[in-house]
N, C-alpha and C positions, 0 to 999 in steps of 0.2 A: 504494500500500500504506500504510494507516494505521499499521501496526505495523512499518514498515521498519527494518531494521538495516543498518549499514554494517560489512562484514567484510572482512578482508584474507586473501588467498590465501597461506597459510603454506607449503604444499607441494602439488605435483602429482606423482602417481605413476602409472605404467602398471600396470594390474591385470589386463589381458587384451588380446587383439587388439581394437583400436578402443575400448577402455574406459580412461578416466582417472579417478582419484580426486582430489578436491580437499579439502584440509584448510583450513577456514575459521575464523579467530579474530577476536575483536572488534577493530575498527580501533584503538581506544584502549587495548586490553588489558583484562584482567579477565574476569569471568564472562559467559556468554551465557544467555539464557532457557532454562530447563530443558525437557526433552522426554521422552517415553516411547517405547518401542520401537514401530515402525510409523509414526512421525511423518514428515512431510516439510516442506520449506521451499520457498517460491516464490522463484525467482531471476530478477532482471531481467537479461535477456540483453544482454551488451555490444554496443553498436552498434545495438541494436534496442529503443529506449527503451520502446515500448509493448508489448513482448513479455515475458510471464512464463512460466517453465517450472517445473514441480514436480519435485523430486528427493527421494527418500527419504533419511533420515539412517541411515547404516549403522554408526556408531560406538556405543560403549557409552553408554547413557542416563545412567550415573553420571557421565560426563564433563561438566563445565560450562565447560571452557575452550575447547572447539572443537566444530565440526560437521564431519562428513565425508560427502560425497556422492560418487556415482560416475555418470559420464555415458558412455553408449555412443554413439559417432558413428554417426548414421543418414544415409547418403548419399541415401536416398529421402525423408527427412523435409522439413520446411518451413524448416530452417535453424538452429533453436535449438541442437541438439547440435553442429552443425558450427561455429557461432560460439563455443561454449564451448571446443571443441578447438583452434580455429585462432587465437582472439584473446585468450584468458585466459592470463596468465602469473603465475608466483609473484611476490608483491608487489603485484599488482593489488588494487584495492578494488571489491567488488561490493555491490549492494543486495539484501538478501533479506528475506523476511517472518519473523516469529516462527514457531516450529514449530506445525504443526497436525496433528491425528491423525484420519484417517478409517479407520484400520486398527488399532485398539488390541489389545494383547495382554491377553486376559481370563483370569481364573483358571481353571485346569483341573488335573485329576490327571495328565494327560499330554498331549503335543502331537505332532502330525505336521505337519511343515513341508515344503511342496513348492514348489520354486523352478525357474524356467526362465529361462536367460540373465540379463539385467540385473535380472530380478525377484528376484534374490538380495538386493538391497540392504535392503529392510525386514526380511526374514527373518534377515539377518545380525545386525542390531541385536537382534532377538528372541532369536536363539541366544546372543548374548553374555550377555543377562540370564538366560536359562534355565540356561546353564552356570554362571554366577556364583552363582545361587541353589540349584543342585543339583536342578533340576526334571527330570522324565523327558521327554525329547524325542528325536526323530530328524529330521534334515534330509535330504531327498532333493533333489539338485541336478541338473537336466537341462541339458545343453548339447550343442553339436555336437561339440566336441573339448575337451581340457584347456586348450588355448591360447585358447579362446573363453569359458572359465569365469572370471568375475571372482573374485578372492580365492581362487583354487584352491590356491595355496601355503599361505595362511593356514589354510584349512579342511582341508588335508591333514596338518596337524601338531597336536600337543597344544595346548590341551585339546579341540579339536573333532574330531580324527580318528576317535575311536570313535563319534561321534554322526552323522557325515556319510556319506551314500551317494551317490556320483557315478554318473550314467548318461549316457554319451556315445553318440549315435546316428549320428554321421557324416553328418548331414543326412537320415537316413531314420527318420522318427518311429516306424515299426513296430519298430525295433530299440532303442527307448528304454525308458523306465520303464513297467512293467506297472501302469498306474494302477488298473485294475479289480481285479487281484490284491492290490495294496497295500491297497485300501479294502474288500476283501471281508469283513474282520473289523474290529471296533472294540472296544478295551478300554473299559470303563465310565469315563465322565468325561473322555474324550479330546476335544480340540478339533483341528480341521484348519484350517491356514492355507495359502493358495496365492497366489502371485504369479508371473506369467510371461506368455508370449505367448498369444494367443486360443485356439490349438489345444490347448495344455496345460490352460488354464483350463476349456475346454469339456469335455475328457476328465475332469477332476477333478469338475466340476459334475455331469456325467452319472453317473459312477460312484458318487459319494457319494449321489445320489438313488436310484440303482438298488439300492444296498446298505443303504438306509434309515438313513443317518447323520441324526441330528436336525438339522433346518435351522438351529437356533440355535447349533449347535456347528461350523458350517462357515463360513469367512470368506475372502473374496476381495479382493485389491487389483488394480484394473484399471490397471496401469502404462501411462502415456501416452507415446507417442513423438511429439513435436511436435504435441500436441493431438488425437491420434487415439486413441479409446478401444479398448483391446485387447479389452474384454469384448464390445462391440457391433460393432466394425469400422466405426463411423461417426465422421465428423469432428465434433468439438464445435463448437457455434455459440453466439453470444451470443443472449440472449433477455431478456424483461422479465417480472417477476412483480409482480402487484398484490395488496395485502393488503386483503381485503374489509372488515374492520372499520374501517380508517382511510383507505382510498383511497391509501395510500402506494404508490408505484411504484418498484421497485428494478431495476437492471440487473445481470444475471448474466453476467459475462464467460465466454468459452469455456474459460478455464483455471482457473475456480473453481467449487466446488460450490454448489448452491442453499442447502444447509444453512449453509455458512460465510457466505454473503452475508446470509442472514436473521440469523444471530448478530451479525455486525458492525454491523447496523442495528437492534439491540435487539429483534428478534422472536424470542422464545424458543419452541423446539420441542423436546419431549422426544426424546432419542436415546440409543442404547446402543452397538450394534456399529459404526455409521457405515460399514458396508460393504455395506448392502443385504440383510442376511440376517435381522435380528431383527424388523423390522416396527414398532419402537417409534415411529419418526418418521412413520408413515403420516399423510397429510394429505389432506383432501377438496379436490378441484379443482372450482371453480364454473364456470369457463370455460376454454377452451383444450384442447389435446391434449398430455398428457405423453408423454415417451419413456422407457419403463420399462427400467432397466438393473440391476434388482435380481434376487435369487434368491428373495426371500420369496414372490412371487406365482407361483412355478413351477407349483404345483398348482392355483391358483385365479386365473384371469385378472383383472387389475385394471381393465381398461377405461379410460375417460377420467375417471372420477369420483374417483379417489384415486391417490396416488403416494407413494413413499418419497423424501423430499427430500434424503436424504444422498447418493444416487448418481444418481438419475434426473434427466432434463433435460426439454426441451420440443421437440415437433415443430412447434408453432405459435409465432408470434413473441411471444405473451404468454400467460401463465397468470394466472388469478385464483384465489387460494387462500383457503380458509375459515379465516383466521387473524385 
């Protein structure tokens, strides 16, 4: 990580069954780089020097003295979350990246936030800002049971209580949130943000399309559990990208987006939503096969000749981009 920061774990707290939050402060004290709601940091997992895991920041973006992340222990994952739970203690020093934001909170007249499980983390940071600024929003939080809902106690009290709607399905999704009913109407100027497991995101994606929500007003964060994309159900892999104009070849690790790799290497690509919905970062593919993970091309197949570099990856070992 070229932008590595050393942070000290100031506090660890249990937020739900198998969910711990970590308060991170600068090792030498002072302010940390600023962030906006929806941002995440990459954490170098203790004892696994080559492994990075991305965790959303869930504290108020107005805070400059700390970052707060929450990690759900995944017994079926590849070990990153287990290492965080089992080996990180208060007082430990971790190496993290500066915040990056692939899920920005854009201006709107109103907001519908839909979270599932640990997908609450980026939406909690959004809710903090929307609450502080007096914006019109409602947060719908889906979980199996109250004890499985991270930050349940916080969200059940003021100032959030009047804005949060909990939906507990007991492990039976058909008893959970009526997504189609929720999205059957839309107030003018409303944006929709969703983060959660693949089933919930698919339901929200399908319902928003069926009820004709404008695609540019619908935003998804594909939260990853040990490198597995919740949106696609596919395991992320490393690949290479070649820049046609210069011949430069860049490596894209499995835990980093193509857009961020391009940025860090001085290749500028216009972008806006950075969640695969707006189409601003569409880029022509000269060689190779992209793996599409966006919602922009839902109505019009993209084929292998173009891709959104903010969220999509590669099916082939190398892509050549017309940049």
